[in-house]
C-alpha positions, -999 to 999 in steps of 0.1 A, spaced: -1 295 79 -29 318 67 -49 308 37 -52 333 8 -84 354 8 -110 339 -15 -122 365 -41 -159 369 -47 -178 365 -79 -180 399 -97 -151 415 -79 -127 437 -99 -92 424 -93 -56 426 -105 -35 395 -112 2 391 -106 23 393 -138 -6 407 -159 -15 443 -167 -50 457 -163 -81 449 -143 -100 416 -144 -134 405 -131 -138 372 -112 -163 349 -130 -157 316 -113 -143 305 -79 -130 270 -68 -125 272 -30 -114 236 -29 -84 242 -52 -80 279 -42 -81 291 -78 -104 314 -98 -113 321 -134 -110 357 -143 -118 377 -175 -101 409 -187 -122 439 -177 -121 455 -212 -122 423 -233 -140 393 -218 -125 372 -246 -93 373 -226 -97 347 -199 -73 334 -173 -81 300 -158 -69 285 -125 -54 317 -111 -43 310 -76 -60 331 -49 -25 343 -37 -20 360 -72 -53 379 -71 -56 413 -55 -88 432 -50 -90 466 -67 -104 492 -43 -126 518 -61 -122 554 -51 -149 568 -28 -162 590 -57 -169 559 -79 -185 538 -52 -223 541 -53 
């Protein structure tokens, strides 16, 4: 069994069953969950999101600096 990849603080991610991008603001590696905030509205927060439901958003080469 492989453990889900732990996201890093500040990463832009997508969350299963939710539209849009989020940013990781808190990580709990013991429980394998994270707190994420909606990229465009930090007032929208999801708590205790399982790592397996979080997917890193890869930025295109032109945006990476």
